C-alpha positions in Angstrom: 81.7 53.3 240.5 80.1 54.0 237.1 79.7 57.3 235.3 76.5 57.7 233.3 74.8 60.3 231.1 71.2 60.7 232.2 68.4 61.1 229.6 66.0 62.3 232.3 65.2 66.0 232.7 66.2 67.5 236.0 62.5 67.6 237.1 62.0 63.9 236.3 65.3 62.6 237.7 65.1 59.9 240.4 67.9 58.6 242.6 69.4 59.2 246.0 70.8 62.7 245.9 70.3 65.5 243.3 73.0 68.2 243.3 71.8 71.1 241.3 73.9 74.2 240.3 72.6 77.6 241.3 73.9 80.9 240.0 73.2 84.3 241.7 70.8 85.1 238.9 68.7 82.1 239.7 67.7 83.8 243.0 64.9 84.5 243.6 63.9 81.1 242.3 63.1 80.9 238.6 62.9 78.5 235.7 63.6 74.8 236.5 64.5 75.6 240.1 61.1 77.3 240.7 59.4 74.3 239.1 61.3 71.9 241.2 60.5 73.9 244.3 56.8 73.7 243.5 57.2 69.9 243.0 58.9 69.7 246.4 56.3 71.8 248.2 58.5 74.8 248.7 61.4 72.8 250.2 64.1 74.6 248.1 63.0 78.0 249.2 62.9 76.9 252.8 66.5 75.6 252.5 67.6 78.9 251.0 66.0 80.9 253.7 67.2 78.7 256.6 70.8 78.6 255.4 70.9 82.1 253.9 72.2 80.5 250.7 73.3 83.2 248.3 74.7 81.0 245.5 78.2 82.2 246.0 80.8 80.1 244.2 82.0 77.1 246.2 79.0 77.4 248.6 76.5 74.7 249.2 73.4 73.7 251.2 71.7 70.3 251.6 68.4 69.1 252.8 66.6 65.8 253.3 63.7 65.4 250.9 62.2 62.2 252.4 61.7 58.7 251.3 58.6 59.4 249.3 60.2 62.0 247.0 61.9 61.4 243.6 65.2 61.5 245.5 66.1 61.4 249.2 68.4 64.4 249.4 68.9 67.7 247.6 72.2 69.7 247.4 72.4 73.2 246.1 75.8 74.0 244.6 76.7 77.7 244.4 78.1 78.8 241.0 78.4 82.6 241.7 77.8 85.2 239.0 76.8 83.5 235.7 78.9 86.0 233.8 82.0 84.7 235.7 81.2 81.1 235.1 84.3 79.1 233.9 85.2 75.5 233.3 87.0 75.6 236.6 83.8 76.7 238.3 82.1 73.6 236.9 85.1 71.4 237.8 85.0 72.6 241.4 81.2 72.2 241.4 81.4 68.6 240.3 84.0 68.0 243.0 81.9 69.6 245.7 78.8 67.7 244.6 80.7 64.4 244.7 82.0 65.1 248.2 78.6 66.1 249.4 77.0 63.0 247.9 79.7 60.8 249.6 79.1 62.6 252.9 75.4 62.0 252.6 76.0 58.3 251.7 74.0 58.5 248.5 74.7 55.5 246.2 73.2 57.2 243.1 74.2 60.9 242.7 72.7 63.2 240.0 74.6 66.3 238.8 72.5 69.0 237.2 74.9 71.8 236.2 75.0 74.2 233.3 77.4 74.4 230.4 80.1 76.9 229.9 80.3 79.1 226.9 77.9 76.8 225.0 80.7 74.2 224.9 78.9 71.1 226.2 81.7 68.7 225.7 84.3 70.6 227.7 81.7 71.4 230.3 80.7 67.7 230.8 84.4 66.7 230.9 85.2 69.4 233.5 82.2 68.4 235.8 83.1 64.7 235.7 86.8 65.3 236.1 86.1 67.3 239.3 84.0 64.5 240.7 86.5 61.8 239.9 89.5 63.7 241.3 87.6 64.7 244.5 86.8 61.1 245.2 90.3 59.7 244.9 91.8 58.5 248.1 95.2 56.9 248.6 95.4 54.3 251.4 98.2 52.2 249.9 100.5 52.6 252.9 98.1 52.5 255.7 97.7 49.1 257.6 94.2 50.1 258.9 92.7 51.4 255.7 88.9 51.1 255.8 87.8 48.9 253.0 84.2 49.4 254.1 84.2 53.2 253.4 81.3 54.4 251.3 81.5 54.2 247.5 79.0 55.4 244.9 77.1 52.9 242.7 77.0 55.5 240.0 77.2 59.2 239.2 74.8 60.5 236.6 75.4 63.8 234.7 72.0 65.3 233.8 71.4 67.3 230.7 74.3 66.1 228.6 72.9 63.0 227.0 75.0 63.2 223.8 78.4 63.8 225.4 79.7 60.2 225.8 83.1 61.1 224.4 83.5 63.8 227.1 82.6 61.2 229.8 85.3 58.9 228.4 87.8 61.8 228.2 87.1 62.8 231.9 87.9 59.2 233.0 91.1 59.1 230.9 92.4 62.4 232.2 91.5 61.5 235.7 93.4 58.2 235.3 96.5 60.2 234.4 96.2 62.6 237.2 95.6 59.9 239.7 98.7 58.0 238.5 100.8 61.2 238.9 99.4 61.7 242.4 100.2 58.2 243.5 103.7 58.3 242.1 104.5 61.6 243.9 102.9 60.4 247.1 104.8 57.1 247.2 107.8 57.1 249.5 111.3 57.1 248.0 111.9 53.5 249.0 109.0 52.6 246.7 109.1 55.2 243.9 112.7 54.5 242.8 114.2 55.0 239.3 113.5 51.4 238.6 109.9 51.7 239.6 109.4 54.7 237.3 110.9 52.7 234.5 108.6 49.8 235.3 105.6 52.2 235.3 106.6 53.4 231.9 106.9 49.8 230.6 103.5 49.0 232.0 101.9 51.9 230.2 103.6 50.8 227.0 102.4 47.3 227.4 98.8 48.2 228.3 98.4 50.8 225.5 100.8 49.7 222.7 103.3 52.4 223.1 107.0 52.1 222.3 109.3 52.1 225.3 113.1 52.5 225.6 114.8 52.3 229.0 118.5 53.3 228.9 120.8 52.0 231.6 124.0 53.6 232.9 126.1 52.1 230.2 123.8 53.3 227.4 123.7 56.8 228.9 127.5 56.8 229.1 127.7 55.9 225.4 125.5 59.0 224.7 127.8 61.2 226.7 125.2 62.1 229.4 127.8 63.3 231.9 125.5 65.8 233.6 122.7 63.2 234.3 125.2 60.5 235.3 127.1 62.9 237.5 124.0 63.4 239.6 123.3 59.7 239.8 126.8 58.5 240.6 126.5 58.5 244.4 123.4 56.4 244.7 123.3 52.6 245.1 120.2 52.6 242.9 121.0 52.6 239.1 119.7 55.5 237.0 117.1 54.9 234.4 116.6 57.1 231.3 113.0 56.6 230.2 111.7 57.2 226.7 108.1 56.4 225.9 106.6 57.1 222.5 103.0 57.4 221.4 102.5 57.4 217.6 99.1 57.8 216.0 98.0 55.3 213.3 98.0 58.0 210.6 100.9 60.5 209.9 101.0 62.8 212.9 99.8 66.4 212.7 102.9 67.4 214.8 105.6 65.9 217.0 106.2 67.0 220.5 108.0 65.9 223.7 107.2 66.1 227.3 110.2 65.9 229.6 109.9 65.5 233.4 112.5 65.8 236.1 112.7 62.4 237.8 114.7 62.8 241.0 113.1 60.2 243.1 114.9 61.5 246.2 117.1 64.6 246.6 119.4 64.7 249.6 121.1 67.8 248.2 124.3 65.7 247.7 127.3 67.1 249.5 125.5 70.4 249.7 123.1 68.5 251.9 119.6 69.8 252.7 119.9 70.6 256.4 118.0 72.5 259.0 114.5 73.9 259.4 112.9 74.6 256.1 115.2 72.4 254.0 112.2 70.1 253.2 114.5 67.1 252.9 111.7 64.9 254.3 109.5 65.9 251.4 112.0 65.2 248.6 110.0 62.3 247.4 108.1 64.9 245.4 111.2 65.9 243.4 110.0 63.6 240.7 106.8 65.5 240.2 107.7 66.4 236.7 108.3 62.7 235.8 105.1 61.8 237.5 103.1 64.3 235.4 104.9 63.1 232.3 103.9 59.5 232.9 100.4 60.5 233.9 100.1 62.4 230.7 101.4 59.4 228.8 98.7 57.2 230.4 95.9 59.6 229.4 97.2 60.4 225.9 97.7 56.7 225.2 94.0 56.2 225.8 92.8 59.3 224.0 94.8 58.5 220.9 95.2 62.0 219.4 96.7 62.7 215.9 100.0 63.9 217.5 103.2 62.0 218.0 104.3 62.4 221.6 107.6 61.5 223.3 107.6 61.2 227.1 111.1 61.5 228.6 112.6 61.4 232.1 116.1 61.0 233.4 115.3 59.2 236.6 117.9 59.0 239.5 118.6 59.7 243.1 120.8 62.5 244.3 122.6 60.9 247.3 125.8 61.2 249.3 128.7 58.7 249.2 132.4 58.6 248.6 131.6 58.6 244.9 129.4 61.8 245.1 129.9 64.9 243.0 132.0 67.4 244.7 131.2 71.1 244.7 133.8 72.3 242.2 133.7 69.3 239.9 133.4 69.9 236.2 131.1 67.6 234.2 130.3 67.4 230.5 126.8 67.2 229.1 125.9 65.3 226.0 126.0 68.3 223.8 129.6 68.9 224.8 129.0 71.9 227.1 131.0 71.8 230.3 129.5 72.6 233.7 131.2 73.6 236.9 129.0 72.2 239.7 129.1 74.9 242.4 126.1 73.4 244.2 125.2 69.7 244.2 121.7 70.6 245.3 121.0 72.2 241.9 120.9 68.7 240.4 117.6 68.7 238.6 118.8 71.0 235.9 121.8 68.8 235.3 119.5 65.8 234.6 117.2 67.9 232.4 120.2 69.2 230.4 120.9 65.8 228.9 117.2 65.0 228.6 116.7 68.2 226.5 119.6 67.3 224.3 118.2 63.8 223.8 114.7 65.2 223.0 115.8 67.7 220.5 117.5 65.0 218.4 114.0 63.6 217.8 113.3 66.5 215.3 110.3 67.8 217.2 108.0 70.7 216.6 107.9 71.7 220.3 109.0 70.4 223.7 108.0 71.2 227.2 109.8 70.3 230.4 108.3 70.1 233.9 110.3 70.2 237.1 110.1 70.8 240.8 113.2 72.9 240.0 113.6 75.7 242.5 112.4 77.0 245.8 112.7 80.4 244.3 109.6 79.8 242.2 107.6 79.1 245.3 108.9 82.4 246.8 107.9 84.2 243.7 104.5 82.6 242.9 103.4 80.7 246.1 102.3 77.2 246.3 99.4 77.3 243.8 101.0 78.7 240.7 103.6 77.2 238.4 106.1 79.4 236.6 106.3 79.3 232.8 109.5 80.3 230.8 109.8 80.2 227.1 111.5 82.2 224.4 108.7 81.2 222.0 105.6 83.4 222.3 103.3 81.1 220.4 104.3 78.1 222.5 103.9 80.0 225.7 100.5 81.3 224.7 99.4 77.7 223.7 100.5 76.4 227.1 98.8 79.2 229.0 95.5 78.6 227.1 95.8 74.9 227.8 96.4 75.5 231.5 93.4 77.9 231.7 91.1 75.3 230.1 92.5 72.6 232.4 92.1 74.6 235.5 95.8 74.6 236.5 97.4 78.0 237.4 100.6 79.2 235.8 102.3 82.6 235.1 104.7 83.4 232.4 108.1 84.6 233.8 110.9 86.5 232.0 114.0 85.0 230.5 116.2 87.9 231.4 119.3 87.0 229.4 121.7 89.3 231.3 121.1 87.2 234.5 123.1 84.4 232.8 126.2 86.5 233.4 126.2 85.3 237.0 126.4 81.7 235.9 129.6 82.1 233.9 132.5 80.0 235.1 136.3 80.8 235.0 137.0 77.1 234.4 134.0 75.7 232.4 131.3 76.9 230.0 129.0 77.7 232.9 128.2 77.0 236.6 125.0 75.2 237.5 123.8 78.0 239.8 124.0 81.8 239.7 123.5 84.5 242.4 120.7 84.1 244.9 118.5 86.7 243.3 116.3 85.5 240.5 117.1 81.9 241.1 114.1 80.5 239.2 115.0 82.7 236.2 118.7 81.6 236.1 117.6 78.0 236.4 115.5 78.4 233.3 118.4 80.2 231.5 120.6 77.3 232.4 118.2 74.9 230.7 118.0 77.2 227.7 121.7 76.4 227.0 120.7 72.9 226.0 118.1 73.8 223.4 119.2 74.9 220.0 116.3 75.5 217.6 113.2 73.6 218.8 110.4 75.6 220.3 110.8 75.0 224.1 109.0 75.9 227.3 109.9 75.2 230.9 107.4 74.8 233.8 108.7 75.1 237.4 106.0 73.2 239.3 107.7 73.2 242.7 104.8 75.0 244.3 101.6 73.3 243.0 103.0 69.7 243.0 102.0 69.3 246.6 99.0 70.7 248.5 99.2 71.1 252.3 95.5 72.0 252.6 92.4 70.4 251.2 91.0 72.2 248.2 88.1 71.6 245.8 89.3 68.3 244.3 92.4 67.5 246.2 93.0 66.1 249.7 96.2 67.3 251.3 99.2 65.8 249.5 100.2 65.2 245.9 98.1 67.1 243.3 99.1 65.5 240.0 99.7 69.0 238.7 100.5 69.3 235.1 98.8 66.3 233.6 95.6 68.2 232.7 97.5 71.0 231.1 99.8 68.7 229.1 96.9 66.7 227.8 95.1 69.8 226.7 98.2 71.2 225.1 98.8 68.0 223.1 95.2 68.0 221.9 95.1 71.7 221.0 
């Protein structure tokens, strides 16, 4: 499928299906819609009346125009109140139009949608991102996948003839999101630590990035006792992944993106058991690493003037005679000692050594992403990520990036007194605290492994997986975080 920018006006466009955006202020019909209705002998007004179309956001109506018209089918896409129009409205509209065009089996789809806030580049990118992400389907593990399913010949964006960079950007970001989705969706016997390392190496080879994969011995030499403690029960060797993108000119700033890479989490000796344990879903416990690699793929193609390090300590948390015991004391690479009072709080242990490693790179800022706690889902539900940071500027930058990217997050408090519950009699700290405020204490634990660098933590346990179909996501992996990370790097 090809993406195109159409030079034709909406009234002159020809193809198979025209999807046109309609705000509440466009009714009764006015402007281009009224002219198009006249050209179609009142067909649009007839459709509006028959379907009681009110132009509410996320609503739609379709009608067959006929073989003799400029296009065979017409779709009206509701955009709601024009004063409430956002990039996310346009992203969802692009997705809805693509799904309608596919349902109507229209090889050439035209998208006629407005721009947001006079920003034509971001608007074009959002519309096309929505279309691309809505059309993604993952049939890799189905023996009877239908290779004859409908595919578009092309999708044309009408009214944005000069936004070729935005078209390319939409494809690049969608590439990264789709990679993240497919990594999260892959079963744990496929998406292993070695496979994540191979994916990083492929990105490096395809886009001329630097790559460093540290094996167990190299991690031991760096004193990564927290990471290796988690990995020690698995038959699969751990892989510490470090990808680096460097611009051709001196970078404007240096940042790192750090993703939790637990390719399967059994809970260890504190095994996940019983209803609601979600052990069968623990393939998504590497959602942070998937977003990190997805962002790497996108940023490597975009080539910004920012140096970016992509880091993940990839491992399995398994059970064997060599597993961590509850009560063991391990030492992280910054010398801090940790009493492991719960082996199912393993992600923060791997991130501890990853954060120490990242800070040695002399960065301006770093962000970690992790499917870290069930507590964040209890607090924020399954659509919103939690954001923790002691740095107000960094927190604001990430929140702005998420808003532009259409990914929901909410800043949460770093209540320092809660760390009292994580103090250990035998070590510097325990790896979990009291049950209350579990997502906050997890963030406070990570904070112990950051000295001076501006740092933020995103708990993406909720939005990494979608049980229900939404605007541009079928049920399953969402690729959450990629769009926000890319937007943050580019800001």
